C-alpha positions as CSV (number, residue, x, y, z in Angstrom):
1,M,-11.1,-6.4,44.3
2,S,-10.1,-4.8,41.3
3,E,-13.0,-3.5,39.0
4,V,-13.4,-4.3,35.5
5,K,-13.9,-1.0,33.3
6,T,-16.7,-1.2,30.5
7,L,-15.9,0.2,27.7
8,S,-18.0,2.7,25.8
9,P,-18.7,2.0,22.0
10,Q,-16.3,4.5,21.1
11,E,-13.8,3.0,23.0
12,K,-15.1,-0.2,21.6
13,K,-14.9,0.7,18.0
14,E,-11.0,2.3,18.4
15,Q,-9.6,-1.4,20.0
16,F,-11.6,-3.0,17.3
17,I,-9.7,-1.4,14.1
18,Q,-6.2,-0.7,15.6
19,S,-6.9,-4.8,16.2
20,F,-7.4,-5.1,12.3
21,V,-4.5,-2.9,11.6
22,D,-1.8,-5.0,13.9
23,R,-3.5,-7.8,12.4
24,F,-2.7,-6.8,8.6
25,E,1.0,-4.8,10.1
26,T,1.6,-8.7,11.5
27,E,0.8,-10.3,8.4
28,L,3.2,-8.1,6.6
29,S,6.2,-8.0,8.5
30,G,7.1,-12.0,7.7
31,T,8.3,-12.5,3.6
32,S,4.5,-12.1,2.9
33,L,4.7,-8.7,0.9
34,T,0.6,-8.6,0.2
35,T,-2.5,-9.7,2.0
36,T,-6.1,-9.8,0.8
37,F,-8.6,-10.0,2.7
38,M,-13.1,-9.4,1.8
39,T,-15.6,-7.5,3.9
40,C,-19.7,-8.1,2.4
41,S,-21.9,-5.3,2.2
42,D,-24.4,-7.5,2.8
43,A,-22.5,-8.9,6.2
44,P,-25.6,-10.1,8.5
45,A,-27.7,-12.2,6.1
46,F,-24.3,-14.2,4.8
47,G,-22.9,-14.3,8.3
48,W,-20.2,-11.8,7.1
49,S,-18.5,-9.5,9.8
50,V,-20.7,-6.2,10.0
51,E,-17.7,-4.8,12.0
52,E,-15.4,-5.7,9.1
53,N,-17.8,-4.5,6.5
54,M,-18.2,-1.0,8.3
55,Y,-15.0,-0.3,9.3
56,M,-12.4,-1.6,7.1
57,P,-12.6,1.7,5.4
58,L,-10.9,3.5,8.4
59,V,-8.2,0.3,8.6
60,A,-7.6,1.1,5.1
61,S,-7.3,4.6,5.6
62,R,-4.9,3.9,8.7
63,L,-2.9,1.8,6.8
64,R,-2.2,4.1,4.0
65,E,-1.1,6.8,6.8
66,K,1.7,4.4,8.1
67,G,2.6,4.0,3.9
68,Y,0.8,0.5,3.0
69,L,-0.6,-0.1,-0.3
70,V,-4.2,-0.9,-0.2
71,T,-6.2,-1.1,-2.9
72,S,-10.5,-2.3,-3.2
73,K,-12.2,-3.4,-5.8
74,V,-16.0,-4.5,-5.3
75,N,-17.8,-7.5,-7.2
76,W,-21.3,-8.8,-6.9
77,G,-21.6,-6.5,-3.2
78,V,-18.4,-8.4,-2.2
79,T,-15.1,-6.0,-1.8
80,D,-11.9,-7.4,-2.2
81,W,-9.1,-5.9,-0.5
82,V,-5.3,-5.6,-0.9
83,I,-2.9,-5.1,0.8
84,A,1.0,-4.6,0.4
85,V,3.5,-3.6,1.7
């Protein structure tokens, strides 16, 4: 029998961030030059993802390191992210 490995909180965080980075790279690998994404600072109260809100700055940093242009603008607690090639 194979054992199921339980991920540590740090490994789960890293896996989530990497899947997010991969998602944006996939979206930008086709004909699209930009993609947008929104996060909310009051995430749990409005049904938004807490993890996406917490980790998006790290995702943005990693995308910038890979040469993508990432900008953000906050309006009424919602952050609009724009990722461009």
